[in-house]
C-alpha positions in Angstrom: -1.0 193.9 95.1 1.5 192.3 97.4 1.7 192.5 101.2 5.2 194.0 101.0 3.8 197.1 99.2 2.2 198.2 102.4 5.3 198.6 104.4 6.4 202.0 105.6 8.5 203.4 108.4 6.5 204.2 111.5 8.4 205.3 114.7 6.8 204.0 117.9 6.4 207.5 119.3 3.9 208.3 116.5 1.5 205.6 117.6 -1.0 207.4 119.9 -1.3 205.6 123.3 -3.8 207.8 125.1 -7.2 209.4 124.2 -7.2 213.1 123.5 -8.5 215.5 126.2 -11.3 216.6 123.8 -12.6 214.2 121.1 -12.5 216.8 118.3 -9.1 218.2 119.0 -6.9 216.4 116.5 -5.1 217.2 113.2 -6.7 216.3 109.9 -4.8 215.7 106.6 -7.0 216.3 103.6 -6.1 214.3 100.5 -7.5 215.0 97.0 -7.6 211.6 95.4 -7.8 212.9 91.9 -4.7 215.2 92.1 -2.8 213.8 95.1 -2.8 217.3 96.7 -2.4 217.4 100.4 -3.7 220.0 102.9 -3.0 220.2 106.6 -6.1 221.1 108.7 -7.7 220.4 112.0 -10.6 218.0 112.5 -13.2 220.7 113.1 -12.4 222.0 109.6 -14.4 219.1 108.3 -17.5 221.4 108.6 -16.2 223.3 105.6 -16.2 220.4 103.2 -19.9 219.3 103.5 -23.2 221.1 103.1 -27.0 220.8 102.5 -28.0 217.4 101.3 -24.7 215.7 101.7 -24.7 212.5 103.8 -22.3 211.1 106.4 -22.6 207.4 107.2 -21.6 206.4 110.7 -21.2 202.9 112.3 -23.4 202.7 115.3 -22.0 199.5 116.7 -21.3 199.5 120.4 -18.1 198.1 121.9 -18.6 195.9 125.0 -16.0 195.2 127.8 -14.7 192.1 126.2 -11.4 191.6 128.0 -11.5 189.5 131.2 -8.7 188.2 133.5 -9.4 185.0 135.3 -7.6 182.2 137.2 -7.4 178.6 136.3 -8.7 176.1 138.8 -6.2 174.3 141.0 -3.1 176.1 139.6 -4.4 179.6 139.9 -2.6 180.6 136.7 -3.7 184.0 135.3 -5.6 183.6 132.1 -6.6 186.3 129.7 -10.0 185.7 128.1 -11.2 187.8 125.2 -15.0 187.6 124.6 -15.8 187.5 120.9 -19.5 186.9 120.6 -22.3 185.3 122.5 -23.3 182.0 120.9 -26.3 181.0 123.0 -28.0 183.2 125.5 -30.0 180.4 127.2 -27.0 178.3 127.9 -24.6 181.3 128.3 -22.2 180.0 125.7 -19.5 182.4 124.4 -16.9 182.2 121.6 -13.7 183.4 123.2 -9.9 183.6 122.8 -7.6 182.6 125.7 -4.0 183.4 126.4 -1.8 181.5 127.1 -3.7 179.0 125.0 -1.4 176.1 125.8 -2.6 176.1 129.4 -6.3 175.6 128.7 -8.0 172.3 127.8 -11.6 171.1 127.5 -13.1 170.7 130.9 -10.9 173.4 132.6 -12.8 175.8 134.8 -11.8 179.5 135.1 -12.7 181.8 138.0 -13.3 185.6 137.5 -13.7 188.4 140.0 -13.2 188.6 143.7 -13.4 185.2 145.3 -14.1 183.6 141.9 -17.7 185.0 141.8 -18.0 184.2 138.1 -17.2 180.7 136.9 -16.8 179.4 133.3 -16.0 176.0 131.9 -14.2 175.3 128.6 -16.4 172.9 126.6 -14.9 173.0 123.1 -11.7 173.9 121.2 -12.7 175.7 118.0 -9.2 176.9 116.8 -5.6 176.8 118.0 -6.4 179.7 120.3 -10.2 179.9 120.2 -12.6 178.2 122.7 -16.2 177.9 123.5 -16.9 178.6 127.2 -20.1 178.0 129.2 -20.6 180.4 132.1 -22.1 178.7 135.2 -24.6 181.3 136.3 -28.1 180.6 137.6 -29.7 184.0 137.4 -31.6 185.7 134.5 -29.7 186.6 131.4 -29.8 190.4 131.9 -28.3 190.0 135.3 -25.7 187.6 133.9 -24.7 190.1 131.2 -24.5 192.9 133.8 -22.3 191.0 136.1 -20.1 189.6 133.3 -19.5 193.1 131.8 -18.8 194.5 135.3 -15.7 192.2 135.3 -14.6 193.2 131.8 -12.2 195.8 130.5 -12.2 197.9 127.4 -10.6 195.8 124.6 -7.9 198.2 123.3 -5.9 197.4 120.1 -2.7 195.6 120.7 -0.6 198.5 119.5 -1.8 200.4 122.6 0.8 198.8 124.9 -0.2 200.4 128.3 -2.8 198.9 130.7 -6.4 200.0 130.2 -7.5 203.1 132.2 -11.0 204.1 133.3 -11.1 206.9 130.7 -11.0 204.2 127.9 -14.5 203.1 128.7 -15.8 206.4 127.4 -13.1 207.4 125.0 -13.1 204.1 123.1 -16.8 204.5 122.3 -18.6 206.7 119.8 -21.2 209.1 121.1 -23.8 207.5 118.9 -23.1 203.8 119.7 -26.3 202.0 120.3 -26.1 198.4 119.0 -23.9 196.1 121.1 -21.6 193.7 119.3 -18.1 195.0 118.5 -14.8 194.4 120.1 -13.1 197.0 117.9 -14.3 200.6 117.9 -15.0 202.4 114.7 -12.0 204.7 115.2 -12.8 207.5 112.8 -16.1 208.1 114.6 -14.5 208.6 117.9 -13.5 212.1 116.9 -17.0 213.4 116.6 -18.1 215.6 119.5 -21.7 216.6 120.2 -20.7 220.1 119.0 -19.5 218.9 115.6 -22.4 216.6 115.1 -24.8 219.4 115.9 -23.1 221.9 113.6 -23.2 219.3 110.8 -26.9 218.9 111.4 -27.5 222.7 111.3 -25.7 222.8 107.9 -28.1 220.3 106.5 -25.7 217.4 106.4 -27.7 214.2 106.9 -26.4 211.6 109.4 -27.2 208.0 108.5 -26.2 204.8 110.3 -25.0 201.4 109.3 -24.1 198.6 111.8 -20.9 196.6 111.4 -19.8 194.7 114.4 -16.0 194.8 113.9 -14.1 191.9 115.3 -10.5 191.0 115.9 -10.1 189.9 112.3 -9.7 193.6 111.6 -6.2 193.4 113.2 -5.3 189.9 112.3 -1.9 189.7 110.7 -1.8 188.8 107.0 0.5 185.9 106.5 0.5 185.7 102.7 2.4 187.9 100.2 -0.3 187.5 97.5 -3.3 189.5 98.9 -5.8 187.6 96.8 -5.1 184.6 99.1 -6.0 186.4 102.3 -9.4 185.6 103.8 -11.1 188.1 106.1 -13.0 187.0 109.2 -16.8 187.4 108.8 -18.5 190.3 110.6 -22.1 190.8 111.3 -23.7 193.9 109.6 -27.0 195.6 109.0 -27.8 198.1 106.2 -31.4 199.2 106.9 -34.0 200.4 104.5 -33.7 203.9 106.0 -30.0 204.0 105.4 -30.3 202.7 101.9 -33.0 205.3 101.0 -30.9 208.2 102.3 -27.7 207.1 100.6 -29.3 206.3 97.2 -31.3 209.6 97.2 -28.1 211.6 97.9 -26.2 209.7 95.2 -29.0 210.3 92.6 -29.1 214.0 93.5 -25.3 214.4 93.0 -24.6 214.9 96.7 -21.6 213.7 98.6 -21.7 210.4 100.5 -18.9 210.2 103.1 -18.0 207.0 104.9 -16.9 207.6 108.5 -14.3 204.9 108.8 -13.1 201.8 107.0 -15.8 199.6 108.7 -18.5 201.9 107.1 -16.8 201.8 103.7 -16.6 198.0 103.9 -20.2 197.7 105.0 -21.5 200.0 102.3 -19.7 198.1 99.6 -20.9 194.8 101.0 -24.4 196.1 100.4 -23.9 197.6 97.0 -25.8 196.2 94.0 -24.4 195.8 90.4 -26.1 199.0 89.5 -24.0 201.0 91.9 -26.7 201.7 94.5 -27.0 200.4 98.0 -29.4 197.6 98.8 -30.9 196.5 102.1 -28.8 193.8 103.7 -28.7 192.0 107.0 -26.2 189.3 107.6 -22.4 188.8 107.4 -19.6 190.2 105.4 -16.0 188.9 104.8 -15.3 191.4 102.0 -11.6 192.2 101.7 -10.9 195.4 99.8 -7.5 196.3 98.4 -6.2 198.1 95.3 -7.4 198.3 92.6 -11.0 198.6 93.5 -13.9 200.6 92.0 -16.1 202.4 94.6 -19.5 203.4 93.2 -21.3 204.8 96.3 -19.0 206.8 98.5 -17.4 210.0 97.2 -15.3 210.6 100.3 -14.2 209.0 103.5 -12.8 210.0 106.9 -10.3 207.5 108.4 -7.6 207.2 111.0 -3.9 206.7 110.1 -3.3 203.0 110.1 -0.3 200.8 110.8 1.9 199.1 108.2 0.6 195.9 106.6 -3.0 196.4 108.0 -6.1 195.6 106.1 -7.4 199.1 106.9 -4.4 200.7 105.2 -5.1 198.5 102.1 -8.8 199.6 102.0 -7.8 203.3 102.4 -5.2 202.9 99.6 -7.9 201.3 97.4 -10.1 204.4 97.9 -7.6 207.1 97.7 -5.2 205.5 95.2 -2.2 203.5 96.2 0.4 206.0 95.2 -1.5 209.0 96.7 -2.1 207.3 100.0 1.4 205.8 100.5 2.9 209.3 99.7 0.5 210.9 102.1 1.6 208.4 104.8 5.2 209.4 104.2 4.2 213.0 104.7 2.3 212.1 107.8 5.4 210.6 109.4 7.5 213.5 108.4 4.9 216.0 109.9 4.5 214.0 113.1 0.9 213.0 112.7 -0.3 210.5 115.3 -1.4 207.0 114.1 -4.0 204.6 115.4 -7.4 204.9 117.1 -6.4 207.7 119.4 -4.4 209.6 116.8 -5.1 212.0 114.0 -7.4 211.6 110.9 -7.3 211.8 107.1 -10.1 213.1 104.9 -10.0 211.6 101.4 -12.2 213.4 98.8 
């Protein structure tokens, strides 16, 4: 497949900029991947597609407030710092991105918060934009994390062009998030309300959890036409024995296994053995999925509507079939579906 095959017309007004008033109040397109047939539903209708013994797999990663605004020493220039991951807790070292990158050099100090209450020093340049920063903080680690996160903002995707609002802290987090580490929320999971989760439980649909700490590589632009030459950034993941047992049992019993989002689909297939079953896995994945691809575990998936040229769109097209999905996206634009994390959803089965 070529990058140019994932281009489609997407008007700006169809990219959702704000969270819905209620999590579960969005439209849902249902795509039959065998026939290409499309139905127009609402998200709560998902209850009618699953029953006793079926499994939904959710990503329980937790997004942390990774976006900081600081000022450079001496000049006072405003610098945006994006926390990627903690490298060393004892030394308070973090892997970060900075903008504008050209203004930051090794040895520069940045001040955050009122009166520069939090100070960090750049100690290494890891990429053209990336840096390693050491936060100069004398207190215990738990207090440091608390104070650092109090200065942070919710790291919204770049296609949400407005400033962060207080509502984002709750809206850009799933109800079941419990393992801190992501800077990108598992978007499909944001639509699940407590009511929908409870009704699925009552129907006998098992809820299982995988952890995939999604990073900015999810949104990194692909700069090669030949997709085989693109390399995904590695993301930390954990497929537990409990998850593996639940999924493999459902598969062996002929039940549905539904991936809630592309991060779950990617994580499951990163932990799939040659025999077509899941295996326990804890580590990193840089798996890049695009058509054609043979999925052996998941029988359905719920996903957002993604932007042109995105790796998420490519993964969805691999699961639903390239022609089916690209046609469905044309229909979604014609019907005014909302795209992106805060938009509508697609169920592929």
